[in-house]
DSSP file (Angstrom, degrees, kcal/mol; ACC not computed):
  #  RESIDUE AA STRUCTURE BP1 BP2  ACC     N-H-->O    O-->H-N    N-H-->O    O-->H-N    TCO  KAPPA ALPHA  PHI   PSI    X-CA   Y-CA   Z-CA
    1    1 A M              0   0    0      0, 0.0     3,-0.1     0, 0.0     2,-0.0   0.000 360.0 360.0 360.0 129.2   83.0  307.2  104.8
    2    2 A G        -     0   0    0      1,-0.2     2,-0.1     0, 0.0     0, 0.0  -0.222 360.0 -79.6 -83.3 172.9   85.5  310.0  104.4
    3    3 A A        -     0   0    0      1,-0.1     2,-0.5    -2,-0.0    -1,-0.2  -0.374  41.9-136.3 -66.8 144.6   85.7  312.6  101.6
    4    4 A V        -     0   0    0     -3,-0.1     2,-0.6    -2,-0.1    17,-0.1  -0.924   8.8-144.4-105.2 124.5   87.5  311.4   98.4
    5    5 A A        -     0   0    0     -2,-0.5     2,-0.5    17,-0.0    -2,-0.0  -0.776  15.1-151.2 -83.4 123.6   89.9  313.8   96.8
    6    6 A I        -     0   0    0     -2,-0.6    16,-0.2    16,-0.1    15,-0.1  -0.867   8.8-149.1-103.5 125.0   89.7  313.6   93.0
    7    7 A A        -     0   0    0     -2,-0.5    16,-0.3    14,-0.3     3,-0.1  -0.162  44.0 -59.7 -79.9 175.5   92.9  314.3   91.1
    8    8 A Q  S    S-     0   0    0      1,-0.1    -1,-0.2    14,-0.1    15,-0.0  -0.393  71.2-104.3 -51.5 127.1   93.1  315.8   87.6
    9    9 A P        -     0   0    0      0, 0.0    15,-0.2     0, 0.0     2,-0.2  -0.230  29.6-142.6 -59.6 148.4   91.3  313.4   85.3
   10   10 A L  E     -a   24   0A   0     13,-1.0    15,-3.6    -3,-0.1     2,-0.6  -0.507  18.8-116.2 -91.2 168.0   93.3  311.1   83.1
   11   11 A F  E     -a   25   0A   0     13,-0.2    15,-0.2    -2,-0.2    13,-0.0  -0.959  34.2-122.5-112.3 123.4   92.2  310.3   79.5
   12   12 A A        +     0   0    0     13,-2.4    15,-0.3    -2,-0.6     2,-0.2  -0.235  33.6 170.3 -65.9 143.8   91.4  306.7   79.0
   13   13 A S    >   -     0   0    0     92,-0.4     3,-1.2    13,-0.1     2,-0.3  -0.615  58.2 -33.8-126.4-166.7   93.0  304.4   76.5
   14   14 A A  T 3  S-     0   0    0      1,-0.3    92,-0.2    -2,-0.2    -1,-0.1  -0.369 125.8 -17.0 -61.3 118.4   92.8  300.7   76.2
   15   15 A G  T 3  S-     0   0    0     -2,-0.3    -1,-0.3     1,-0.2     2,-0.2   0.853  80.2-172.0  56.5  45.2   92.5  299.1   79.6
   16   16 A K  E <   -E  105   0B   0     89,-2.2    89,-2.6    -3,-1.2     2,-0.5  -0.510  21.2-131.4 -67.0 127.4   93.6  302.0   81.7
   17   17 A I  E     -E  104   0B   0     -2,-0.2     2,-0.5    87,-0.2    87,-0.2  -0.728  22.9-156.0 -84.1 128.9   94.0  301.0   85.3
   18   18 A V  E     -E  103   0B   0     85,-2.5    85,-0.7    -2,-0.5     2,-0.1  -0.907   8.1-134.0-111.5 128.5   92.3  303.5   87.6
   19   19 A G    >   -     0   0    0     -2,-0.5     3,-2.1     1,-0.1    19,-0.4  -0.397  41.8 -81.6 -76.0 153.9   93.3  304.0   91.2
   20   20 A E  T 3  S+     0   0    0      1,-0.3    19,-0.2    17,-0.1    -1,-0.1  -0.309 117.4   9.1 -58.1 133.2   90.6  304.2   93.9
   21   21 A G  T 3  S+     0   0    0     17,-2.9     2,-0.5     1,-0.2    -1,-0.3   0.434  98.0 127.2  77.4  -2.7   89.1  307.7   94.1
   22   22 A Q    <   -     0   0    0     -3,-2.1     2,-0.3    16,-0.2    16,-0.3  -0.761  54.3-139.2 -91.5 127.4   90.9  308.8   90.9
   23   23 A A        -     0   0    0     -2,-0.5   -13,-1.0   -16,-0.3     2,-0.4  -0.671  17.6-167.8 -85.0 141.5   88.6  310.3   88.2
   24   24 A I  E     -aB  10  36A   0     12,-2.1    12,-2.2    -2,-0.3     2,-0.4  -0.998   9.4-146.7-131.3 131.9   89.3  309.3   84.6
   25   25 A T  E     -aB  11  35A   0    -15,-3.6   -13,-2.4    -2,-0.4     2,-0.5  -0.790  11.4-168.3-100.0 137.7   87.8  311.0   81.5
   26   26 A T  E     - B   0  34A   0      8,-2.8     8,-2.6    -2,-0.4     2,-0.7  -0.986  17.1-140.2-127.8 120.1   87.0  309.0   78.4
   27   27 A E  E     - B   0  33A   0     -2,-0.5     6,-0.3   -15,-0.3     3,-0.1  -0.705  19.5-177.4 -77.6 116.8   86.1  310.7   75.1
   28   28 A L  E     -     0   0A   0      4,-2.1    64,-0.3    -2,-0.7     5,-0.2   0.474  34.6-124.8 -93.7  -1.4   83.3  308.6   73.7
   29   29 A G  E >  S+ B   0  32A   0      3,-0.7     3,-0.9     1,-0.1    -1,-0.2  -0.077  85.0  79.7  79.5 173.1   82.9  310.6   70.5
   30   30 A G  T 3  S-     0   0    0      1,-0.3    24,-0.1    -3,-0.1     3,-0.1   0.877 130.3 -61.3  58.4  31.1   79.7  312.1   69.1
   31   31 A N  T 3  S+     0   0    0      1,-0.2    23,-2.6    22,-0.1     2,-0.4   0.844 110.5 123.8  62.6  36.6   80.3  315.1   71.6
   32   32 A A  E <   +BC  29  53A   0     -3,-0.9    -4,-2.1    21,-0.2    -3,-0.7  -0.991  33.5 175.0-129.8 138.8   80.0  312.7   74.6
   33   33 A K  E     -BC  27  52A   0     19,-1.9    19,-2.8    -2,-0.4     2,-0.4  -0.977  15.1-147.5-135.6 154.0   82.5  312.1   77.3
   34   34 A A  E     -BC  26  51A   0     -8,-2.6    -8,-2.8    -2,-0.3     2,-0.4  -0.912   1.7-157.2-120.1 148.3   82.4  310.1   80.5
   35   35 A V  E     -BC  25  50A   0     15,-2.3    15,-2.5    -2,-0.4     2,-0.4  -0.998  20.9-176.8-118.4 122.6   84.0  310.7   83.9
   36   36 A T  E     +BC  24  49A   0    -12,-2.2   -12,-2.1    -2,-0.4     2,-0.3  -0.952  11.5 160.2-126.1 137.0   84.4  307.4   86.0
   37   37 A Y  E     - C   0  48A   0     11,-2.0    11,-2.8    -2,-0.4     2,-0.3  -0.945  16.9-156.0-142.9 168.3   85.8  306.9   89.5
   38   38 A W  E     - C   0  47A   0    -19,-0.4   -17,-2.9    -2,-0.3     2,-0.3  -0.967   5.5-166.6-143.2 157.2   85.4  304.0   92.0
   39   39 A T  E     - C   0  46A   0      7,-2.0     7,-2.8    -2,-0.3     2,-0.3  -0.989  31.6-105.9-143.5 149.1   85.6  303.4   95.8
   40   40 A N  E     + C   0  45A   0     -2,-0.3     5,-0.2     5,-0.2     3,-0.0  -0.557  40.2 178.1 -74.9 134.0   85.8  300.3   97.9
   41   41 A Q  E >   - C   0  44A   0      3,-2.3     3,-1.3    -2,-0.3    -2,-0.0  -0.879  42.5-108.2-129.2 159.2   82.6  299.4   99.7
   42   42 A P  T 3  S+     0   0    0      0, 0.0     3,-0.1     0, 0.0    -1,-0.1   0.864 122.3  47.4 -55.5 -37.0   81.7  296.3  102.0
   43   43 A E  T 3  S-     0   0    0      1,-0.2     2,-0.3    31,-0.0    29,-0.0   0.496 129.5 -74.4 -86.9  -1.6   79.6  295.0   99.2
   44   44 A G  E <  S-C   41   0A   0     -3,-1.3    -3,-2.3    30,-0.1     2,-0.6  -0.923  74.1 -31.2 141.5-166.7   82.1  295.5   96.4
   45   45 A V  E     -CD  40  73A   0     28,-2.2    28,-2.8    -2,-0.3     2,-0.6  -0.781  53.3-144.2 -91.7 123.7   83.6  298.2   94.4
   46   46 A L  E     -CD  39  72A   0     -7,-2.8    -7,-2.0    -2,-0.6     2,-0.5  -0.812  15.9-165.2 -87.8 118.7   81.2  301.1   93.7
   47   47 A V  E     -CD  38  71A   0     24,-3.5    24,-2.0    -2,-0.6     2,-0.5  -0.915   3.8-169.9-107.1 126.0   81.8  302.5   90.3
   48   48 A V  E     +CD  37  70A   0    -11,-2.8   -11,-2.0    -2,-0.5     2,-0.4  -0.963   6.7 178.3-116.0 128.0   80.2  306.0   89.5
   49   49 A T  E     -CD  36  69A   0     20,-2.9    20,-3.3    -2,-0.5     2,-0.5  -0.997  11.0-165.7-130.9 133.6   80.2  307.2   85.8
   50   50 A T  E     -CD  35  68A   0    -15,-2.5   -15,-2.3    -2,-0.4     2,-0.4  -0.986   8.5-159.3-119.6 128.9   78.7  310.5   84.6
   51   51 A V  E     -CD  34  67A   0     16,-2.9    16,-2.1    -2,-0.5     2,-0.5  -0.902   3.3-166.0-109.3 129.5   78.2  310.9   80.9
   52   52 A D  E     -CD  33  66A   0    -19,-2.8   -19,-1.9    -2,-0.4     2,-0.5  -0.970   4.0-172.4-119.1 116.9   77.9  314.4   79.4
   53   53 A T  E     -CD  32  65A   0     12,-2.4    12,-2.7    -2,-0.5     2,-0.4  -0.952   9.8-154.0-110.9 129.7   76.6  314.7   75.8
   54   54 A V  E     - D   0  64A   0    -23,-2.6     2,-0.4    -2,-0.5     3,-0.3  -0.860   6.4-165.8-109.2 135.9   76.7  318.1   74.1
   55   55 A A  E    S+ D   0  63A   0      8,-2.7     8,-2.1    -2,-0.4     3,-0.1  -0.951  76.9   9.7-114.6 138.0   74.3  319.2   71.4
   56   56 A A  S >  S-     0   0    0     -2,-0.4     3,-1.1     6,-0.2    -1,-0.2   0.926  91.9-154.7  61.4  44.5   75.0  322.3   69.3
   57   57 A A  T 3   +     0   0    0     -3,-0.3    -1,-0.2     1,-0.2     3,-0.1  -0.241  65.5   8.0 -58.8 140.3   78.5  322.6   70.8
   58   58 A E  T 3  S+     0   0    0      1,-0.2     2,-0.3    -3,-0.1    -1,-0.2   0.796 107.5 103.9  57.9  37.4   80.2  326.0   71.0
   59   59 A T  S X  S-     0   0    0     -3,-1.1     3,-1.7     1,-0.0    -1,-0.2  -0.868  89.2-101.6-132.2 171.1   77.0  327.8   69.8
   60   60 A D  T 3  S+     0   0    0     -2,-0.3    -3,-0.1     1,-0.3    -2,-0.1   0.694 122.4  55.5 -66.4 -17.7   74.5  329.9   71.6
   61   61 A A  T 3  S+     0   0    0     -5,-0.2    -1,-0.3    -4,-0.1    -6,-0.1   0.215  76.2 144.5 -97.9  14.7   72.1  326.9   71.5
   62   62 A E    <   -     0   0    0     -3,-1.7     2,-0.3    -6,-0.1    -6,-0.2  -0.269  24.6-178.8 -61.8 138.5   74.6  324.5   73.2
   63   63 A Q  E     -D   55   0A   0     -8,-2.1    -8,-2.7     2,-0.0     2,-0.4  -0.998  15.8-147.6-140.7 140.9   72.8  322.1   75.5
   64   64 A H  E     -D   54   0A   0     -2,-0.3     2,-0.6   -10,-0.2   -10,-0.2  -0.925   3.8-162.8-113.8 135.7   74.1  319.3   77.8
   65   65 A S  E     -D   53   0A   0    -12,-2.7   -12,-2.4    -2,-0.4     2,-0.4  -0.963  19.3-173.2-110.4 116.0   72.4  316.0   78.6
   66   66 A V  E     -D   52   0A   0     -2,-0.6     2,-0.4   -14,-0.2   -14,-0.2  -0.893   7.7-177.5-117.8 140.2   74.1  314.5   81.7
   67   67 A V  E     -D   51   0A   0    -16,-2.1   -16,-2.9    -2,-0.4     2,-0.5  -0.996  10.5-156.4-135.4 135.3   73.4  311.1   83.1
   68   68 A R  E     -D   50   0A   0     -2,-0.4     2,-0.4   -18,-0.2   -18,-0.2  -0.967  15.2-180.0-115.5 129.6   74.9  309.7   86.3
   69   69 A M  E     -D   49   0A   0    -20,-3.3   -20,-2.9    -2,-0.5     2,-0.4  -0.947   6.1-172.8-128.4 147.1   75.1  305.9   86.8
   70   70 A Q  E     +D   48   0A   0     -2,-0.4     2,-0.3   -22,-0.2   -22,-0.2  -0.998   6.1 171.9-140.0 147.5   76.5  303.8   89.5
   71   71 A T  E     -D   47   0A   0    -24,-2.0   -24,-3.5    -2,-0.4     2,-0.5  -0.980  29.4-126.9-148.4 155.8   77.0  300.1   89.9
   72   72 A T  E     -D   46   0A   0     -2,-0.3     2,-0.4   -26,-0.2   -26,-0.2  -0.941  31.0-163.2-104.9 124.2   78.7  297.6   92.4
   73   73 A L  E     -D   45   0A   0    -28,-2.8   -28,-2.2    -2,-0.5     3,-0.1  -0.886   9.3-158.3-110.1 141.3   81.1  295.3   90.7
   74   74 A Q    >   -     0   0    0     -2,-0.4     3,-2.4   -30,-0.2    24,-0.3  -0.676  51.8 -65.5 -99.3 162.8   82.6  292.0   92.1
   75   75 A P  T 3  S+     0   0    0      0, 0.0    24,-0.2     0, 0.0    -1,-0.1  -0.285 125.3  18.1 -56.0 134.4   85.9  290.6   90.7
   76   76 A G  T 3  S+     0   0    0     22,-2.4     2,-0.2     1,-0.3    23,-0.1   0.221  95.8 126.6  88.4 -11.2   85.5  289.6   87.0
   77   77 A Q    <   -     0   0    0     -3,-2.4    21,-2.5    20,-0.0     2,-0.4  -0.532  43.1-155.0 -84.2 152.1   82.3  291.7   86.5
   78   78 A V  E     -F   97   0B   0     19,-0.2     2,-0.4    -2,-0.2    19,-0.2  -0.954  10.5-161.9-129.4 137.3   82.0  294.2   83.7
   79   79 A Q  E     -F   96   0B   0     17,-3.0    17,-3.1    -2,-0.4     2,-0.4  -0.972  12.6-166.9-112.2 133.8   79.8  297.3   83.1
   80   80 A E  E     -F   95   0B   0     -2,-0.4     2,-0.4    15,-0.2    15,-0.2  -0.987   3.9-173.4-123.2 139.0   79.4  298.6   79.6
   81   81 A I  E     +F   94   0B   0     13,-2.0    13,-3.6    -2,-0.4     2,-0.3  -1.000   5.3 177.4-134.4 128.5   78.0  302.1   78.7
   82   82 A S  E     -F   93   0B   0     -2,-0.4    11,-0.2    11,-0.2     9,-0.0  -0.930  15.6-149.1-129.0 153.9   77.2  303.3   75.3
   83   83 A V        -     0   0    0      9,-0.7     9,-0.2    -2,-0.3     2,-0.1  -0.870  36.8 -91.3-118.3 156.4   75.7  306.6   73.9
   84   84 A P        -     0   0    0      0, 0.0     2,-0.3     0, 0.0    -1,-0.0  -0.415  44.0-172.0 -72.8 141.6   73.6  306.9   70.7
   85   85 A F        -     0   0    0     -2,-0.1     3,-0.1     4,-0.1     6,-0.1  -0.832  32.2 -83.6-124.2 164.7   75.3  307.6   67.4
   86   86 A A    >   -     0   0    0     -2,-0.3     3,-2.2     1,-0.2    -1,-0.1  -0.270  61.4 -84.2 -65.7 150.2   74.2  308.5   63.9
   87   87 A V  T 3  S+     0   0    0      1,-0.3    -1,-0.2     3,-0.0     0, 0.0  -0.318 117.7  21.4 -56.5 132.7   73.3  305.5   61.6
   88   88 A G  T 3  S+     0   0    0      1,-0.3    -1,-0.3    -3,-0.1    -2,-0.1   0.298  95.7 118.0  91.4 -12.3   76.4  304.1   60.0
   89   89 A E  S <  S-     0   0    0     -3,-2.2    -1,-0.3     1,-0.1     2,-0.1  -0.668  75.0-102.5 -87.5 147.2   78.8  305.5   62.6
   90   90 A P        -     0   0    0      0, 0.0     2,-0.6     0, 0.0    -4,-0.1  -0.430  36.3-122.7 -67.8 138.4   80.8  303.0   64.7
   91   91 A Q        -     0   0    0     -2,-0.1    19,-2.7    -6,-0.1     2,-0.4  -0.722  21.1-152.7 -84.4 121.8   79.4  302.6   68.2
   92   92 A S  E     - G   0 109B   0     -2,-0.6    -9,-0.7   -64,-0.3     2,-0.4  -0.761  10.0-165.0 -92.6 145.3   81.8  303.3   71.0
   93   93 A V  E     -FG  82 108B   0     15,-3.2    15,-2.9    -2,-0.4     2,-0.7  -0.990  16.9-137.6-130.6 134.4   81.3  301.6   74.3
   94   94 A L  E     -FG  81 107B   0    -13,-3.6   -13,-2.0    -2,-0.4     2,-0.5  -0.830  24.3-160.8 -92.0 119.9   82.9  302.5   77.6
   95   95 A R  E     -FG  80 106B   0     11,-3.3    11,-2.0    -2,-0.7     2,-0.5  -0.895   9.8-174.7-108.5 123.8   84.0  299.2   79.3
   96   96 A I  E     -FG  79 105B   0    -17,-3.1   -17,-3.0    -2,-0.5     2,-0.4  -0.979   9.6-175.6-121.4 125.3   84.6  299.2   83.0
   97   97 A E  E     -FG  78 104B   0      7,-2.5     7,-2.4    -2,-0.5     2,-0.6  -0.976  24.3-139.2-133.6 134.2   86.0  296.0   84.5
   98   98 A R  E     - G   0 103B   0    -21,-2.5   -22,-2.4    -2,-0.4     2,-0.5  -0.774  24.8-179.2 -85.0 119.1   86.7  294.8   88.1
   99   99 A I  E >   - G   0 102B   0      3,-2.0     3,-2.6    -2,-0.6     2,-0.1  -0.971  58.4 -58.1-124.8 114.9   90.0  292.9   88.0
  100  100 A A  T 3  S-     0   0    0     -2,-0.5   -24,-0.0     1,-0.3     0, 0.0  -0.306 122.8 -14.9  51.8-118.4   91.1  291.5   91.5
  101  101 A D  T 3  S+     0   0    0     -2,-0.1    -1,-0.3    -3,-0.1     2,-0.2   0.196 129.6  64.6 -96.3  13.3   91.3  294.7   93.7
  102  102 A G  E <   - G   0  99B   0     -3,-2.6    -3,-2.0   -83,-0.1     2,-0.3  -0.685  67.9-128.2-128.9 179.5   91.2  297.2   90.9
  103  103 A V  E     -EG  18  98B   0    -85,-0.7   -85,-2.5    -5,-0.2     2,-0.4  -0.987  12.5-159.3-133.8 141.2   89.3  298.7   88.0
  104  104 A T  E     -EG  17  97B   0     -7,-2.4    -7,-2.5    -2,-0.3     2,-0.4  -0.937   4.8-161.8-118.6 148.7   90.1  299.2   84.4
  105  105 A V  E     +EG  16  96B   0    -89,-2.6   -89,-2.2    -2,-0.4   -92,-0.4  -0.995  19.2 157.6-128.9 135.1   88.5  301.6   82.1
  106  106 A S  E     - G   0  95B   0    -11,-2.0   -11,-3.3    -2,-0.4     2,-0.5  -0.984  35.4-127.4-151.0 158.6   88.6  301.4   78.2
  107  107 A K  E     - G   0  94B   0     -2,-0.3     2,-0.3   -13,-0.2   -13,-0.2  -0.954  29.7-179.5-109.3 127.5   86.8  302.5   75.1
  108  108 A V  E     - G   0  93B   0    -15,-2.9   -15,-3.2    -2,-0.5     2,-0.4  -0.898  19.2-133.3-122.6 153.7   86.0  299.8   72.6
  109  109 A S  E       G   0  92B   0     -2,-0.3   -17,-0.2   -17,-0.2    -2,-0.0  -0.808 360.0 360.0-106.3 146.0   84.2  300.1   69.3
  110  110 A Q              0   0    0    -19,-2.7   -18,-0.1    -2,-0.4    -1,-0.1   0.381 360.0 360.0-112.5 360.0   81.5  297.8   68.1
């Protein structure tokens, strides 16, 4: 497998189509954002998402909690990722869906 050149990230909106090897950034709220990209593999589409949640942003005590997830999706399959929010706040969910030979990324609220 060759190297993947990742272009300047886009910012996701509802159902943004993402090209293979293209990184897309989604603001999840609550000082969290996700960067997602995908590549074709023999067993399906490999989707990689890294979520960075910042505590005490823009202070001397700023800390990052970073989690990297990957999954293989077949056509019609969906992966949903959420981060914790304060009680009473709407929950944002990153929805990654394999549609035919492509992938869409969107943020939905629950």
